[in-house]
C-alpha positions, 0 to 999 in steps of 0.5 A, spaced: 240 304 553 234 308 556 228 305 559 222 309 562 216 307 565 210 310 562 203 311 565 198 313 560 194 317 566 195 318 573 193 314 578 190 316 585 196 312 589 202 308 587 206 304 592 213 304 592 214 297 592 210 297 586 214 302 582 220 298 584 217 292 581 216 296 575 223 298 575 226 292 576 222 288 571 224 294 566 232 294 567 232 286 569 229 285 562 235 290 559 240 285 562 239 280 557 242 284 551 248 285 555 251 278 554 252 280 546 257 286 548 262 280 549 261 277 542 259 283 537 263 288 534 258 292 530 259 297 525 253 302 525 250 302 518 251 309 515 245 308 510 238 308 511 239 312 518 232 316 518 229 309 518 233 307 524 231 307 532 234 314 533 228 317 537 228 318 544 223 315 549 216 319 549 210 318 553 204 315 550 197 316 551 193 310 549 186 310 545 181 307 545 213 243 522 214 248 515 206 248 514 204 254 511 197 252 509 192 254 514 184 254 515 180 259 519 174 255 521 168 257 525 163 264 525 166 267 531 170 274 531 177 270 532 177 263 529 183 258 529 187 254 524 184 247 524 186 244 517 190 245 511 185 246 506 185 253 505 192 257 504 190 264 507 196 267 503 192 266 496 186 270 495 185 277 493 183 284 495 176 286 496 173 293 498 171 293 505 168 300 508 169 298 515 176 299 514 181 301 516 183 298 523 185 304 526 186 311 525 194 312 523 194 319 525 192 317 533 198 312 533 204 315 536 209 309 534 209 311 526 215 314 523 213 320 519 215 318 512 210 312 513 205 316 515 202 317 509 195 321 511 199 326 515 204 327 509 198 329 505 196 323 501 189 326 498 186 319 497 184 314 502 182 308 498 188 304 499 186 304 506 179 300 504 181 294 502 181 287 506 185 281 504 180 275 502 183 268 502 180 264 496 177 258 500 176 261 507 175 268 511 180 271 515 177 274 521 178 281 524 183 281 530 184 287 534 190 289 539 188 286 545 187 279 542 194 279 540 196 281 547 192 276 550 195 270 546 202 273 547 201 274 555 208 273 559 212 273 552 217 276 548 216 277 541 222 280 537 222 282 529 229 282 526 230 285 520 231 292 516 227 298 515 221 293 512 221 290 519 221 297 522 215 298 518 211 292 520 213 292 527 210 299 527 204 297 524 203 292 529 204 297 535 199 301 532 194 296 532 195 294 539 195 302 541 188 303 538 185 298 542 188 299 549 184 303 554 187 310 557 190 307 563 194 302 560 202 302 562 207 302 557 214 302 557 219 304 551 226 302 551 231 303 546 239 301 546 244 300 540 241 293 539 234 293 540 228 297 541 222 295 545 215 296 547 212 293 553 205 292 555 206 292 562 198 290 564 199 284 560 207 282 561 208 283 553 214 285 550 214 287 542 221 288 540 225 290 534 232 288 532 235 292 527 239 287 522 240 289 515 243 282 513 242 278 519 249 276 519 254 280 522 258 286 520 264 287 524 269 293 524 276 290 523 283 294 521 282 293 514 275 296 514 267 294 515 267 286 514 260 283 512 261 276 515 257 271 511 258 265 516 257 269 523 251 270 526 253 272 533 246 276 535 243 270 535 245 269 542 240 274 544 235 272 539 234 265 541 232 267 548 225 270 545 219 266 545 217 268 538 222 270 532 220 274 526 225 274 521 226 278 514 232 280 510 232 282 502 232 290 501 239 291 503 242 285 499 238 288 493 243 294 494 249 290 492 251 291 485 255 286 481 262 289 484 260 288 491 259 296 492 255 297 498 255 303 503 254 299 510 261 295 509 267 294 505 269 287 504 265 280 504 268 275 508 266 267 506 270 262 510 277 265 511 277 269 504 275 276 503 272 279 497 271 286 494 266 283 489 260 278 490 254 277 486 248 279 491 244 272 490 250 268 492 251 272 498 244 272 500 244 265 499 250 264 503 247 268 509 241 264 509 244 258 510 248 261 516 242 263 519 239 256 517 244 252 521 244 257 527 236 255 527 238 248 527 244 248 532 242 253 537 234 255 537 230 251 542 224 251 537 219 247 543 220 254 546 221 259 541 217 259 535 221 261 528 217 265 523 221 268 516 217 273 512 217 272 505 220 277 500 217 284 500 216 287 493 217 294 491 213 297 485 218 301 481 217 298 474 210 298 472 212 293 466 211 288 472 203 289 472 203 291 465 203 298 465 206 303 461 211 308 464 215 314 463 222 314 464 227 319 465 234 318 462 239 321 465 236 328 463 230 331 460 230 326 454 224 321 455 222 314 453 215 310 454 216 303 455 212 297 458 206 294 455 206 294 447 213 297 447 219 294 444 223 296 450 223 290 455 227 293 460 229 299 464 237 301 464 240 301 471 241 309 470 234 310 468 229 313 473 222 311 473 218 317 474 211 314 475 212 307 478 207 307 484 206 314 484 198 316 483 196 308 484 190 308 488 187 301 487 190 294 488 191 289 482 184 285 481 184 278 482 189 273 485 195 273 480 201 278 479 203 278 472 210 278 473 210 272 478 214 271 484 221 274 484 228 269 484 230 271 491 223 268 493 225 261 491 232 262 494 229 263 501 223 258 500 229 252 498 233 254 504 226 254 509 224 247 505 231 244 507 231 246 514 231 241 520 227 244 525 220 247 524 220 254 521 213 258 518 214 261 512 210 267 512 209 268 505 206 275 504 210 276 497 204 275 492 198 279 496 203 284 497 205 284 490 198 286 488 198 292 492 202 297 488 197 302 491 200 301 498 206 305 498 208 312 501 210 314 494 211 322 494 207 322 501 214 321 505 218 326 509 224 326 504 222 328 497 223 322 493 218 317 491 218 311 496 215 304 492 218 299 497 216 301 504 208 301 506 204 306 508 201 305 516 195 304 516 195 299 510 198 293 507 202 291 513 195 291 518 193 285 514 200 282 515 198 282 522 192 279 521 195 273 518 201 273 523 195 272 529 193 266 526 200 264 525 202 265 533 195 263 536 
């Protein structure tokens, strides 16, 4: 574990007691994670390595009850949720020349593969869209607005590389609104990454967890344990928790093959095969039982992010696609085609590539994915209050918001998001949830 105090500009004097206080806070906070060492035996994930927290601490210079229907009222810049007549997750994207909310090229937190402008994306139209709920307006929120409502608190994002994507978007939004003399501490361990805004006593953390439930190394190999959630001992100490999982469940095929584990354990039985939806549901039920039994929701606010869409299949938004079939032979599919599906071995060659505008209107032609309903059902039956952060449809409408070929690995990425972009709107909505 590493920890460093970052002062973004030098000050004329600094007492030793002040420095000692900052260091004590930094290392004292780190001790909270130590308790997990006696409980968790984690096999580090082999896949998606470039997305994980393998960077070192660097200096940062700052620049200038399950109720999901929210109303935003009043004419001030920051308004409040006052009733349930406006669902802010329903609406459409509208062009707004005042966007984006910050300059992504000036943000030090973005992994290169999410920084589409630095990777050469030639258009910036995707940065110019604002989310407009159907029956109300979503007020613009700035970075220091977040720090003011989070003062003295710890907020943790828990999930896969989509969560990393989201976390970095929020850090950029905050960074852009801070004065040059802000004190920022960055920490990294094997279990979490944290950015601490010392002037506000705010910690914004990210815990990498592809499945939420545990993967443990045993003699037989790496075991995905659908009934075990030992990292919860650390998570429950936070003031705000934001969960997400699905991306890696979708990578399990019908034979249960996956690069991050060798077996799946359900109860006392080990399996080499399990349908992804079944495993996903069982893991979510374990998570829900943990919330009901272990999380003090009078102290800790729990939020679960809805399923994040990818845009690899243009049939979903009625667009004709060119498919490369394991070689040079091509076939056109999509709207008006007699072919209704794409074989698993086929490679979609244009998918989100070249998309520069959202889908107009409030409806995604393909509708909600089946995994959304599994998640919604689990959350509807949980006893304690958990907010369903339902960004699925509004994100489905943004086929233009992905890195596509403007990343650092050479493929076409239609599942993660450009920073800035769509996830900045997620954070505008997140403010209204945690306010």
